[in-house]
C-alpha positions in Angstrom: -79.6 -242.0 -79.1 -78.6 -245.4 -80.5 -81.3 -248.1 -80.3 -80.3 -251.1 -77.9 -81.1 -253.6 -81.0 -78.9 -251.7 -83.4 -76.3 -251.2 -80.9 -76.1 -255.2 -80.3 -76.3 -255.9 -83.8 -73.0 -253.6 -84.4 -71.4 -255.2 -81.8 -72.0 -258.8 -83.0 -70.8 -257.7 -86.4 -67.8 -256.3 -85.0 -67.0 -259.5 -83.0 -67.8 -261.4 -85.9 -65.7 -260.0 -88.6 -62.8 -257.9 -86.7 -61.9 -259.8 -84.0 -60.7 -262.7 -86.1 -58.8 -260.7 -88.2 -57.0 -259.0 -85.3 -56.5 -262.4 -83.8 -54.9 -263.6 -87.1 -52.6 -260.4 -87.5 -51.7 -261.4 -83.8 -50.7 -264.9 -84.8 -48.8 -264.0 -87.9 -47.1 -261.4 -86.1 -45.9 -264.0 -83.0 -45.0 -266.6 -85.6 -43.0 -263.9 -87.5 -41.0 -263.0 -84.3 -40.6 -266.4 -83.2 -39.0 -267.3 -86.7 -36.8 -264.0 -86.3 -35.5 -265.2 -83.0 -34.9 -268.7 -84.2 -32.4 -267.3 -86.9 -29.0 -267.8 -85.8 -25.8 -267.2 -88.0 -24.5 -270.4 -89.8 -20.6 -270.5 -88.8 -17.5 -272.5 -90.0 -14.3 -272.2 -88.1 -11.0 -272.7 -89.8 -8.6 -272.8 -87.3 -4.6 -273.1 -86.7 -5.6 -274.6 -83.0 -2.6 -276.4 -81.7 -0.3 -274.8 -84.1 2.3 -272.1 -83.0 0.1 -270.0 -81.1 -1.9 -271.2 -78.1 -4.7 -268.1 -78.4 -7.0 -270.2 -80.6 -7.6 -272.5 -77.5 -8.9 -269.5 -75.4 -11.0 -268.7 -78.5 -12.4 -271.9 -78.7 -13.5 -271.9 -75.1 -15.0 -268.9 -75.6 -17.1 -270.1 -78.6 -18.3 -272.9 -76.8 -19.7 -270.6 -74.0 -21.6 -268.8 -76.8 -22.6 -271.8 -79.0 -26.3 -271.3 -78.0 -26.2 -268.3 -80.3 -25.0 -270.0 -83.5 -25.3 -272.9 -85.8 -21.8 -274.3 -85.6 -21.5 -276.3 -89.0 -17.8 -277.1 -89.1 -14.7 -276.9 -87.0 -11.7 -277.4 -89.6 -8.1 -277.7 -88.3 -6.3 -275.8 -90.5 -2.6 -275.6 -88.7 0.7 -274.1 -89.6 2.7 -276.1 -87.1 1.5 -279.5 -85.1 -2.1 -278.7 -84.5 -4.7 -281.1 -85.5 -8.3 -282.0 -85.4 -7.8 -283.7 -82.1 -7.0 -280.4 -80.6 -10.6 -279.5 -81.4 -12.0 -282.7 -79.8 -10.0 -282.2 -76.5 -11.7 -278.7 -75.7 -15.1 -280.2 -76.7 -14.4 -282.7 -73.9 -14.1 -280.1 -71.7 -17.1 -278.5 -72.9 -18.8 -281.6 -72.3 -18.0 -281.6 -68.3 -19.5 -278.0 -68.1 -22.4 -278.7 -70.5 -25.0 -279.6 -67.9 -24.4 -276.0 -66.3 -24.6 -274.3 -69.6 -27.9 -276.1 -70.5 -29.6 -274.7 -67.6 -29.5 -271.1 -69.2 -30.2 -272.2 -72.8 -31.5 -275.1 -74.1 -29.9 -274.1 -77.6 -26.2 -275.1 -76.6 -25.4 -278.0 -79.2 -24.5 -281.5 -77.9 -20.7 -282.5 -77.6 -21.7 -285.1 -80.0 -23.0 -282.9 -82.7 -20.0 -280.7 -82.3 -17.5 -283.7 -82.6 -19.2 -284.7 -86.0 -18.5 -281.4 -87.5 -14.7 -281.6 -86.6 -12.8 -281.8 -89.9 -9.1 -282.2 -90.6 -7.8 -279.8 -93.2 -4.3 -279.0 -94.6 -1.2 -279.2 -92.6 1.2 -277.6 -95.0 1.4 -274.3 -96.4 0.2 -273.4 -100.0 2.6 -273.7 -102.6 3.2 -270.6 -105.1 0.1 -271.1 -107.0 -1.9 -270.8 -104.0 -3.6 -274.4 -103.6 -2.8 -278.2 -103.6 -4.9 -281.1 -102.8 -8.4 -281.1 -101.6 -8.7 -281.9 -98.0 -11.5 -283.2 -95.8 -11.7 -279.7 -94.4 -12.0 -278.0 -97.8 -14.6 -280.5 -98.9 -16.6 -279.8 -95.9 -16.5 -276.0 -96.7 -17.8 -276.7 -100.0 -20.5 -278.8 -98.5 -21.6 -276.4 -95.9 -21.8 -273.6 -98.3 -23.8 -275.8 -100.8 -26.4 -276.5 -98.2 -29.9 -274.9 -99.1 -30.3 -272.0 -96.9 -31.6 -268.4 -97.0 -28.4 -267.3 -95.0 -24.7 -267.2 -96.1 -22.2 -269.6 -94.4 -20.1 -267.1 -92.4 -16.5 -268.8 -92.6 -14.4 -267.3 -89.7 -10.6 -268.0 -90.5 -8.6 -268.3 -87.3 -5.5 -268.9 -89.2 -4.0 -269.7 -92.6 -6.1 -269.4 -95.7 -5.0 -272.7 -97.3 -8.4 -274.7 -96.8 -10.6 -271.6 -98.0 -8.4 -271.3 -101.2 -8.6 -274.7 -101.8 -12.3 -274.8 -101.6 -12.7 -272.0 -103.7 -10.6 -273.5 -106.6 -12.5 -276.6 -106.3 -15.9 -275.1 -106.6 -15.7 -271.5 -107.5 -19.6 -271.2 -107.1 -19.5 -271.1 -103.4 -17.8 -267.7 -103.8 -21.5 -266.2 -103.6 -22.7 -268.2 -100.7 -20.1 -267.5 -98.2 -18.8 -264.3 -96.1 -15.4 -264.6 -94.3 -13.9 -262.8 -91.6 -10.3 -263.4 -91.5 -7.9 -262.6 -89.0 -5.0 -261.9 -91.0 -1.6 -260.0 -90.1 0.8 -262.8 -89.2 -1.6 -265.3 -90.7 -1.2 -263.4 -93.9 2.6 -263.9 -93.8 2.2 -267.5 -93.8 -0.5 -267.6 -96.2 0.8 -265.3 -98.9 0.3 -267.9 -101.6 -2.9 -268.8 -100.9 -4.0 -265.0 -100.4 -2.7 -264.4 -103.8 -4.7 -266.9 -105.3 -7.9 -265.6 -103.6 -7.3 -262.0 -104.4 -6.4 -262.8 -108.1 -9.1 -265.1 -109.1 -12.0 -264.4 -106.3 -12.0 -260.5 -105.9 -15.7 -260.5 -105.6 -15.5 -262.7 -102.2 -17.2 -260.8 -99.5 -14.5 -260.8 -96.8 -13.1 -258.8 -93.8 -9.4 -259.2 -94.0 -8.6 -257.7 -90.2 -4.8 -257.6 -90.2 -4.6 -255.3 -87.1 -8.1 -254.5 -85.7 -8.3 -257.7 -83.9 -5.3 -256.4 -81.7 -7.7 -254.0 -79.9 -9.0 -257.4 -78.0 -5.8 -257.7 -75.9 -3.8 -254.6 -76.2 -4.1 -253.0 -72.7 -5.0 -249.2 -73.4 -5.7 -247.4 -70.1 -8.4 -250.2 -69.0 -9.2 -250.9 -65.4 -7.2 -254.0 -64.0 -10.4 -256.0 -63.9 -10.6 -256.0 -67.8 -7.1 -255.9 -68.5 -5.4 -258.8 -70.2 -3.6 -259.9 -67.1 -6.6 -259.4 -64.5 -9.5 -260.7 -66.2 -8.5 -264.3 -65.2 -8.3 -263.6 -61.5 -11.6 -261.4 -61.4 -14.0 -263.4 -63.7 -12.8 -266.8 -64.7 -10.7 -268.3 -61.9 -12.7 -271.1 -60.3 -15.6 -271.2 -62.8 -16.2 -274.7 -64.2 -13.9 -277.1 -66.2 -12.9 -274.9 -69.0 -12.2 -272.0 -66.5 -9.4 -274.5 -64.9 -8.3 -275.3 -68.5 -8.1 -271.5 -69.5 -5.3 -271.2 -67.2 -3.2 -273.8 -69.4 -2.8 -271.0 -72.1 -0.9 -267.9 -71.6 -1.2 -268.4 -68.0 -4.7 -267.2 -68.2 -4.0 -263.7 -69.7 -6.4 -263.2 -72.4 -5.3 -263.0 -76.1 -8.2 -264.4 -78.0 -6.8 -262.9 -81.2 -9.2 -264.8 -83.1 -12.5 -264.1 -81.1 -13.4 -260.7 -82.7 -14.4 -262.6 -85.8 -17.0 -264.4 -83.6 -17.9 -261.1 -81.6 -18.7 -259.4 -85.1 -21.6 -261.7 -85.4 -22.7 -261.2 -81.6 -23.4 -257.3 -82.1 -24.5 -254.7 -84.7 -25.5 -255.4 -88.3 -23.0 -258.1 -89.8 -24.0 -257.2 -93.2 -22.4 -253.8 -92.7 -18.9 -254.1 -92.1 -18.4 -250.2 -92.0 -21.0 -249.8 -89.4 -18.8 -251.0 -86.3 -19.6 -253.8 -83.8 -17.8 -255.7 -80.9 -15.8 -257.3 -83.9 -14.6 -253.8 -85.3 -15.3 -251.4 -88.0 -13.8 -251.6 -91.2 -13.7 -249.7 -94.4 -14.3 -250.9 -98.2 -11.1 -251.6 -100.0 -10.9 -251.2 -104.1 -7.5 -252.6 -104.1 -5.0 -254.6 -101.8 -1.1 -253.9 -101.9 1.3 -255.9 -103.9 4.6 -255.1 -105.0 6.7 -257.1 -107.5 10.5 -256.9 -107.9 12.6 -258.6 -110.4 15.6 -257.6 -108.5 17.2 -257.7 -105.1 15.4 -254.8 -103.1 17.2 -252.3 -100.9 16.0 -249.8 -97.8 14.9 -247.5 -100.5 12.0 -249.8 -101.3 9.2 -249.1 -99.3 6.0 -250.7 -99.2 2.8 -250.9 -96.9 2.7 -253.3 -93.7 0.6 -256.2 -94.7 1.3 -255.8 -98.5 2.3 -258.9 -100.6 5.7 -258.7 -101.8 6.9 -260.7 -104.6 10.6 -261.3 -105.6 11.2 -263.0 -108.8 14.8 -263.6 -109.7 16.2 -265.3 -113.3 18.2 -268.5 -113.2 18.7 -271.5 -115.2 16.0 -273.6 -117.1 15.7 -276.9 -115.2 13.7 -280.0 -115.6 11.8 -279.9 -112.5 8.0 -279.5 -112.3 6.6 -276.0 -111.8 5.9 -274.9 -108.2 8.8 -277.4 -107.0 10.5 -275.7 -103.9 14.3 -274.8 -104.9 15.4 -271.9 -102.7 14.7 -270.7 -99.4 14.7 -266.9 -98.4 15.4 -266.3 -94.6 13.7 -263.1 -93.1 13.9 -262.2 -89.5 15.2 -265.7 -88.6 12.3 -267.4 -90.5 12.4 -269.4 -93.5 10.2 -269.0 -96.8 10.1 -271.3 -99.7 11.0 -270.1 -103.2 9.8 -271.8 -106.2 10.4 -272.5 -109.8 7.9 -271.0 -112.0 9.0 -272.4 -115.2 10.9 -270.8 -118.2 14.1 -270.0 -115.8 12.1 -267.9 -113.6 12.0 -268.4 -109.8 9.8 -266.9 -107.1 9.2 -266.1 -103.5 6.4 -264.2 -101.6 6.1 -262.6 -98.1 3.9 -260.4 -95.9 5.2 -258.2 -93.1 2.8 -258.4 -90.0 4.1 -255.1 -88.6 6.0 -252.0 -89.7 9.7 -253.3 -90.2 13.2 -252.5 -91.7 13.9 -256.2 -92.8 16.8 -258.2 -94.6 16.6 -261.3 -96.5 19.4 -263.8 -97.6 18.5 -266.6 -100.0 19.9 -270.3 -99.8 19.8 -272.8 -102.7 22.0 -275.5 -104.3 21.2 -273.5 -107.8 24.2 -271.2 -107.9 22.3 -268.3 -109.5 19.9 -268.4 -106.5 22.3 -268.8 -103.7 23.3 -266.1 -101.2 21.2 -263.5 -102.9 20.9 -260.5 -100.2 18.7 -257.3 -99.8 16.6 -255.2 -97.6 13.2 -253.4 -97.7 10.8 -251.4 -95.4 7.3 -251.6 -94.3 5.2 -248.9 -93.1 1.5 -248.2 -92.0 -1.1 -247.4 -93.2 -2.4 -250.2 -95.1 -2.9 -250.4 -98.1 -1.3 -247.3 -98.8 -1.0 -245.5 -102.1 -2.2 -247.5 -105.1 0.5 -249.1 -107.2 0.5 -250.8 -110.9 0.9 -254.3 -109.3 -2.1 -254.0 -106.6 -4.8 -256.5 -106.5 -8.0 -254.9 -107.7 -10.8 -256.1 -105.4 -14.6 -256.2 -105.9 -17.5 -254.2 -103.7 -17.3 -256.4 -100.5 -13.7 -256.7 -99.6 -13.1 -254.8 -96.4 -10.0 -254.1 -94.1 -8.6 -252.2 -91.2 -9.7 -248.4 -90.7 -6.6 -246.5 -91.9 -7.3 -243.0 -90.0 -4.8 -242.2 -87.1 -7.5 -241.9 -84.5 -8.0 -245.6 -84.7 -4.6 -246.8 -84.1 -3.2 -248.2 -81.0 0.5 -247.7 -81.2 1.1 -248.8 -84.7 -1.9 -251.2 -84.9 -4.0 -250.1 -87.5 -7.7 -250.2 -86.7 -7.2 -251.5 -83.1 -9.6 -248.7 -81.4 -12.6 -249.8 -83.3 -12.5 -253.1 -81.3 -11.0 -252.0 -78.0 -13.9 -249.4 -77.5 -16.3 -252.2 -77.0 -13.7 -254.3 -74.6 -15.9 -253.6 -71.4 -19.3 -254.4 -73.0 -17.9 -257.5 -74.4 -15.9 -258.9 -71.4 -18.6 -258.0 -69.0 -21.2 -260.0 -71.0 -18.7 -262.9 -70.9 -18.2 -262.6 -67.3 -21.9 -263.3 -66.8 -21.5 -266.6 -68.8 -18.5 -267.4 -66.3 -20.9 -267.1 -63.4 -23.1 -270.1 -65.1 -20.1 -272.4 -64.9 -19.8 -271.7 -61.1 -22.9 -273.5 -60.1 
């Protein structure tokens, strides 16, 4: 039997020595948990909002409804078309009216003023043949944000062309190690072929998800019930909900597209450091190369390349006294016009990228006789990047692309099922937030 005095002595020793230790461990654990909870992804959006496709307005409304989950460091207007920084500001004005209801549910929603302060105007023209041009307020802001002292990377979510990103990488190549990129490619790659060429050629070690088709799983109706179909979701969950809900009807008549939203959803679910793991934003495969075909002649239907590949035509012509990178001919493909450039030494070039499988024809126009009325055809097929070719871009360890396996296709859209499989989870989570705006 233990003597009472010894028992109390042992208890006192335990209280004096071990309880403070346990308390310290508890405090440390509590502090650690709090810090982890407060870490939010740093994001900068480069968007062609207000340009040729109104889906960026939808994606912007979605972003603001989840703005409490992120550190929004930049909203850069990088349009092809008429879009400008003001288009961001217009959506922020709507957000300001819904802001009181959102704040009831999270104190972390950023103020409208703070969001306006990070809106910047980026480039308004497509890159020329070399892939970069003049610095812009937007490209400088990418550099500024990337160089902030932080233990986190800056996530650059590109909802349009790559022009401002390419310019930033050209002006400060060191940021390649401080940023991670999720780019909605496809049709944007078509317009940004020159900027893409510069990045892939000069910065192959960039950490980037190149989503050329995966994102389409967000809005392709693949046997989903009506309430989460592209056409039915608005009537079931958005209609009558706040100022932003009313405005949502202005874009595609409320039919959800939001083709750029998977870039944000990628950071809302799963392990963002592992692009191959799968999340709301899709599942991707590491790419050792990206397809590029270079022709020094007119092409024919016998010339087949991968969809989303970069195709270059280089034509001989006269040596003329104009600066390199001057536009001096045009190429029409599928009723759209692409600029051709003088490369120097009597060489001329133009780049293009198919946004879908196609059999296409082209014709050139120029005041230079040797470049006028050149015609040809080509065929693009899936999957991408296809078999490796001599002209392909060699990429680093962290360049990711759409899954090429047939089981991940929806119709001819590569990788789309890796997003559509999460459609119900994502849309029902968003539906809950729409109820906040009905209060």
